[in-house]
Structures are given as structure tokens and as C-alpha cells.
N, C-alpha and C positions, 0 to 999 in steps of 0.2 A: 480505518476508512482509507480508501485510495487517496493518495496525495498528502498524507501526513507522514513525514519522515520518521517520527518517533511517536507512535500511538500510545505508548506507555506513559510518556510525558503528558500527553493530552488527557489521558484517564486520571493521572495524578492531579492535574490542575482541576479537573472537574470534581474529583472527590474532595479536594481542598476547598473549592468554592462552596460545596454543599454544606460545609460546617458553618457558614455565615447565615444567620437567620434572616428570613424574609418577613415582611409585615403580613398581618391577617392570617397567620398560620399556613402560608403557602410553602410549598416544598420545591427545592431546586431539582432540576433533572439530574438523573444519575447515569443516563446513557444517551449517547448521541450517535448518529450514523449519517453516512452520505455527505451531502453538501453542508448540512448543519454542523457536522463534526469538523469538516474542513474549515468552515467559517469561524468556528469557535477557536480552533488551533491558530488560525491566522490572526485573529483578534488579540490573542494572548502572546503573539510573537514567535510561535513555533514555526519551524521550517515546513512549508507546504509546497507542493509541486503537483502539476497535472500529469507528470510522467512518473512511471514506476521503475525506471531503469536503475535508480540508486539502490533498489532492494536486492539486486543481483550483482555479485562480484564480477570483476573482469575475468577472473579465472573460470568462473562458472559459465559466463557468456561464451568464452573461447571454447570450452569443452562442449557446450551445446551446439555451437557452429560446426565443430569438427564432427560430432555425432550425426547431425542432420546432413552434413555433406556425405558421410558414409551411406546413410539411408537413401538419399537421392541417387547416388552412384549405383547402389544395389538395385534400386527400382529401375533405373535406366538400363542396366545390364539385363535385368529380367525381361523388360519390354523388348529389347533387341533379340533375345533368345526366342521369344514367342513369335517373332515375325518370320 
């Protein structure tokens, strides 16, 4: 889910919690998504964030910026040639 730094850790905790029995034959959830997953992770002390920037390394961000710069420059040159 967006905003959970380590979704594997959240899934592990959810699986571990599912081993504890509930009364009246109830079954614990085995999947969570969206804001429920984020709330579950935060409640259990996992690192949550509303930004996804931590999922991309600085090196990858720099490469993306460089590539998009090339694309914008090529687009600009193409537009100038068409005029």
C-alpha cells in the first residue's frame, strides 16, 4: 500500500496476528489495502509516510531527471525546426 515503507513487514505482522484465535469462531483478516493497511502498519509502529520518494534511490532520480531533460530538449528542438 502507498505509504508503507516496508509492506513485507506489514504482511508478516498480519500473518502473525492471524495465528491468535478470536472468540465465536471469527477469522482475522489476511489482506489489507489502502488506508486500512496504512493504519494497521502505523498502529504496529511500522514506518509510514504519505510520500513515495523513499522508494526510489537518489541515483535513479538523477538518471530520470537527466533523461527527461534530454527528452524536453529534443522536443524543443523539434518544435523549433517545425516553425
